[in-house]
N, C-alpha and C positions, 0 to 999 in steps of 0.2 A: 021300370025304364022301357020306352018304345025302341024297337029295334032299328038300327043305323039304315038310313035309305041308301039303297044302291046309286053309286055315281053313274049318272047317264053317259058322261062321257067314255067311261070303261066300256058299257054297254055297245056305245056306238063303235068305238074302235075295234072291238071284237067283231064286230059284223062286217067289216072291210075285208075285201080280198085283195092285199096289196100287191102281190105278185101280178095281178091283171088291170092294176091302175095304171095311168099314163100320164106323163107332164105335159101340158100344152104351153108351148112357147108364147111369150107375149108379143104383141105386133107393134112395141114401141121397144126394141132392143136396145141395150146400152153397150158401146163399145170404150174398153179400157185402153187408153191411148197413152203410149210411151214413147219418149224421146229425147229431142232437145229441148231447149230453154224457149219457154213462154213469156213472152214481155208482157208486162201489166201497166195499167196507170198508177201512180201514186196517189193522184187525187182525180176525182171524176172529171174536173174540167181540162186537165192536162190534155194535150194533143193525143191522139192516136200514135202509138209507137210503131215502127216498123217491124215487121216480121223476125223475130229472132231464130226461127227454125221452121221447117217443114210441118213440125207438131203443130206450133203456133198458127201456122195458116189453116190447117184444117180445122183447130179449136175454134178459130174466127168465122169460119164458114158457115153457112146454112146449110143444115144437114137433115135427112129424114130420120136419122139415129141420134141417140144421146151420146155425147162424147164425155168421157169423164177421165181426169187426169189423177194420179195417185197423190199427188202434193196438195190437192183440194181439200184432203183431211189431215190436218197436222195434228190431231192428238192422238194418233193411233198408238204411242208409246206410253201414253198416259195409264198410271195406276197399272202397268203392265200387261195391257190389255193383249199386246204382242210383243214378242221377245226380240224379234229384230225385223227389218223392213221387209226382207224377202217373204217371211212369213206371213205379214200384213198384205203384201201384192198378193199372194197366193190366194189368200182368200176373197181378195176384190175381185180378181178374175174368175173365181168361182160364182160372183153375182153377174157379171156381164157375159155378153153372148159372143163377144168377139173380143180378141187381144191384138191390137195392132202396134206393132214395135217398130218405130223409125230409127233406123240405124244412124245415128247422128250424133251421139255422145258413147262416152265409155261406160256408162249406167246403164245405157239401153243393151249394149253388147251382153252384159252381165245379167241381165233382166231376161233377154232371149236364151241365153245359155240356162238359167235356172227354170225358167217356165218349159223348154223344150224337152226336159227331162220328166216331166210329169204329165204322163199318158192323157188324163183327163183335160190338160190344158194344151199339150202338144197338136191335139185335134182342130182346136180354135183360135190358131196362131196365123198372124200374118206378119212378116219382117219384110219391112221398105227400106230400099238401100239406094244409093246413087248408082247410075248406070254405070259410070267409069269404075265404080269399085267391084261391079259385079262382072266384069270381064278381067279382072287380074286375078294371077295366081296367087293365093294367100291362104292363111289358115282359116279364116272366117268363110270364104268360099268354098274351100275343101272339105272345112269341118261342119261347123254348125249348119250353115245354109243349105249343104246338100243333105245333110241329116234329115231336116224337116223337109224339104222340098221331094225327098223320095218318097215320105209317107205322103204328100200332097202337093202336086206340082204348083197349084194356086196360092201356095203357103208362101213362096216369096215373090215380092214385085219390085222392079225397078224403075226409076225415073230420073230424067236429066236435070240435076241440079247438083250443086257443092256444097256439102254440109258447113264448110267455113266460109259460107260466101251467101247469107241468105237472100240478098238481093237477086240470085240467079233463081230462085224460085219464081215460076211465072205462072200464070192464071191458069195455063194449060195444064201444068201439072198438078196444081191443086185440083181441079175439076176432075183430073183423070184418077188421082188417088181416090177421092172421094166416092166416085162413079164406080170403081174397083172394089171398095168396102161394101157399098150397097150392094153390089153384085154379089159379094161373097155372102152376105146377110141371108140375102134372097136365096141361097142354095141350102142354106140349115133347115134341117127337118123341123116341121113345125109341130110335131109331138114325138115324143120318146118313151119307151117304155122305163118304168120307175125302177132304179137301181139304188138298192143302199149302199152302195160302193162309190158312188159320183157325190164328190162334194156340193156341186151345183144343185143336185135334186135336194140334198139337206136343206139347203137354203130355201127351197121352193118348199118344202113340208113343213119348215118352221112357220114360215108364213100362212100356210093353209091351217094349220094347227089354232094359230092364233085367231085366225079369222072364223073358224068353224066353232070354237068353243069361246070366242069374244073378249075373255080375260084370263091370261094366263101368268101363273109365276115361273120364274126362271128353273127352278127344280123340278115341275110339272112337265116343261118342254123337255127338259133332261129324259124323263122318266117315259114320256110318251115316244122318244126318238128309240128309246131303247127297246121299247116293245115293239115298235114297227121295224126294227132291225138294223137301224144305223149305229155305228160304232163311232163315238165322240167322247172326247174328256168334258169335265164341266169346265175347264179353262178356256178349251177350244170354242165351246157353246156361248160363252160368255164373249169371245172374240167375235163370232158370227153377229150375235144380237147386237154388237156395238156398231158393227157395219150396218146391218140392216136398219137399224136406227139413223144412221148418217145418211142412208140413201131414202131416208122418210118413208119406209115400207113397213114400219111398225113403230110404236111410240111406246112410252114408259107414262102410267097412270098412278101416283101414289094415293093410298088413303089408310089411315092411323099408322100402323108399322109395316103394312104390306106395299109392295109394288108389283104392279101387274103390267104385261104386254099386251098390247091391242094392235089390230090392224090399222093401217090408214086407208085412204081412198088411192094413193097411187097404185098403177096397174103394174104387174109382175107377171110371172109364170104363174099356172094354176094346175091343178090337181084335179084329173078327170077320175072320180072315185066308181070304184065297181063293188058291189056288195056280193057277199057269199051266196045270199039267198037271189039268185038270178029273176025270181019275180018280181022282186022289189026295185025299188029305183031311189036314187039318192036324193033327198029334199033338203036343201040347205036351211031353206026359211024354218023348215018343222025343227031342225035340230038345234037352230038358234033360239026359237020360241021354247023347247024343252031346257036347254042350259039357264035361259033366263029364269024361267019358274022354278029350276032346281035351285039356282043360287038364291034366289028370293025366298024360298020355303026351306033353306037350310041353313040353321043358325051358325055352322062354321064359314060358311060362305059369306057372311052378312058385309064385310071389309069387301069382298069382290063385287057384292051388289051393290054397295054403295060407290066405288070406283067407277063402275058401266055408269052408273046415272049421273056423275059427276063429268064424266068425259063428255056423254050424250049432251048435258047442259052446255059446256063449253063449245063443243062443236056449233051448236045451235045460234050462238052468238053471232 
């Protein structure tokens, strides 16, 4: 019996100095936008409805950032992927570069309260409120808004409009809100030291693992995350993979009885890899070629190799 061939992926992971790696943020940031009602057409030929909220107005505007609303994913509760709405939205927020919460609904207040208690998310929140509310003595002003603005003054923004009267939303308010969001995005660090405690970094690492190793099973991704030092459960990983698929950052390819996750062409944050051997440089193409050769020449990876070939054929059409 011939000796088992060493897994090239294990060899590569053991050569990385993860404590020296950095996350490079994407040039096309995603903003999670929460708030009031967004009006949509029932039929494509219907007339465009008036704005239902400031969030609605921002959603319909042309921006340099991508706007994503939680309700765009309707199947988050299917198969028990997420236990509740807040768990779902917390994971959503970890994918996005900024969380903008327009305080024009009761649900938005709940979201602000929940997000502000999470250290990682509290650092990338913008709360948008009407000017009239900002000057009132209220539990909200002296509670949650004071709490988040104490950490970062730019976390609270106010503009003159009435939440119960969408017609009061002017073009000036819309453009100013978008300008301020864009400006806030520009202040974000372009690179970050990789931290295994950061949920957003875990999302990036999943994408990078799938990209480097071309096609991975769910269990393999879980094992690699553990090796790197990330702490997550299999149920939590399943939720993260679900969202990464919804954002079209990864895709599933089936072959025989196996399912493999693969990276798409969509842009996202990247990992700047530092190797333990300072005399060597990371070569992504070399890793890809070695993995393809390993899969092709190792019988137990036959289905994986077939899945990769199938995905390439589909993508070429």
